[in-house]
C-alpha angles and dihedrals in degrees: 000000000000105000117170121052129189118211117194123203121187143139103212131091104354110163095322117050093209096049132067093235105184113086122260087226094057103039134050118209105259101203094273095306141085135231130201120197124209115222133176104255144086120265112277088225116094126225092253096050118108118263111257098216097178093060091042093056091047091049091052091047096048095051089080098045128096119253118274103193095049098155096057093039089052092051094051092044093047091047089056093049091051091049097045099040091042092054091047092051102039109031125077118250094242088187134038126240139175138228088249092056091050095046093047093046093049092045094049093044093048092048092050092049090058090063103089132184115198117220115170106290097355142071117217119202127193102229104121097097087054092045095052092049089052087061088078104029097060128038113264092246092060097045099092093046092050093049093048092046090048093052092049090048090051090056096049094095090057092044092050089050090046093238089124120047113230094240090064088070085085088070089059091051089051090047088060094069091090091071094059093072096059090040092057094046093047093046091053101040114008115036087132124096117285112284130165093235087069092057092115088056092051091050087052091052090053089049091051087049090057093044095052091042093051095047098045091047092048094050089052097043095048090063092063103024134045094231126151122232088243093051090049090050092051093050094055102039093087087051094051090048088058091050092050089053095050100041094080086062089058089049093053088051092051093058088056099041097043104115090001103066093168088069087072089082088070086079089061093084090058089051090050086056089051089050092056092050089048093053091047089052091048091057090048091052092048090053092045093051091049090054091044091053089054089052090045093049090048089052093048092048089051089051090052091051091052091050092046091053098043118007094200093051091049099049089039090056092051091049089050090054091057092052094042092052091053093045091047091053089046092055091044100242116185115254096259093044088048092053092048087053091051095050090046090051092054094043104032091110097039090113090065089077084081097047111098112262092233089064094043093050101036111139099217135037118308118247122231098273093048092046090052089053091046091053090060093068093086093056091043091051090051091051093050093051096044089057086060091049128186118069091347089052087057089049093054090071089056093047090054093056098044094105097044116119129230088237094051098251095112131097155295099009105011093240117174139202116329090002087079112079112253094236091054091051090053093049091047092054096043090043089054091047091050094047093047093049096047126080113249131192089254103040145011125257120269120235118255092254094050091048091049091050088050092052093050091048092055095042108120093025110046099009141036106259093219092053092047091055093046091052093047087050090053093049090046093226 
């Protein structure tokens, strides 16, 4: 199983260092800091999903920062302490245990939680087989306390090296909430030794684990991110599926380890195998981030070239990036599509560096010859980016289509409707908004209300209606 997940929320430095890349809709300012919350679940990312290097870099950076949302974190942590310590003090043991069992469980769980798989903005940790075996090796009333203590013990090396601030221990306390659900179910209906006839109860305990995990994580996340309960549920369902698949392994271990807790250490070779896979993935991620930084640097350099050649075009492109990021988040684009849209927004006018300056800076309307030359900038931009290749080569196709129209009357290919890449439709709409609300040499800027009215009037002809509504929602007009 992959048990513990780290979510990182921040505003600074995503994709483009000079731009606040995460949408104002999806992230709340966290007093200059960032929190990450550990929850019991596998990463929602799949192994075949692209590496979201921006979120990985932010996750690594935030791990050494102090908590930002301390009040909400304190409430959730205090609530866990009240529930866990109250159960330990007030509920009967129902099942005997030994110091050996507790020490072995804590040691194995702590070791398992040190094996971390990085997926975008999360860490996934293979502790579920250990956790399920612990259902039967310690009394249900002790389960939350032992899990919480194990997570804190696992973090001691980073605390001693001052890699983790002490106040972040509250997140490990919150991450222990998932253990309360199974403990409650087992206390009520399955305090006896493991047996197959109780399988429905064990399924209920796993369901309780998911419920407590989901609720505690959502309560934490909603303080720093404007995320709906449904969106949160969708993000953790793949994680819960992995937990459900790996839980039977823990049950098999429990049958062997019950009464012989030392046999739980036989799971450690499997964790060693997981650790090897985690290190290999770490190397791949480091290489991917290095390559992504090269792409990012190239994109920023091209953006600087645009701005040096034409100050309006450069500042206009950067403004469009902010809008595109917010609209992409509003429409729920996947991370890789979101990144393509961001790069396309920054570079959608890169081809204009090859358009004569007298055309770019002409005070009045362009004549037919000049307009024909201006229209070539999308194709020129595509050619420039495809020479670079890789991610920017993919972005080139989007740049080519950024002046297509929903009704098929745009250029250069006359694409219509869904034939136009969604990222290009977003850039087109945000580009038009930015142009309308900016002073130009031949006209004054429109007001926000007038520009919004113009966008809506052209929805269905010039612009994708869904993108127009998403942009207007971002702008709160």
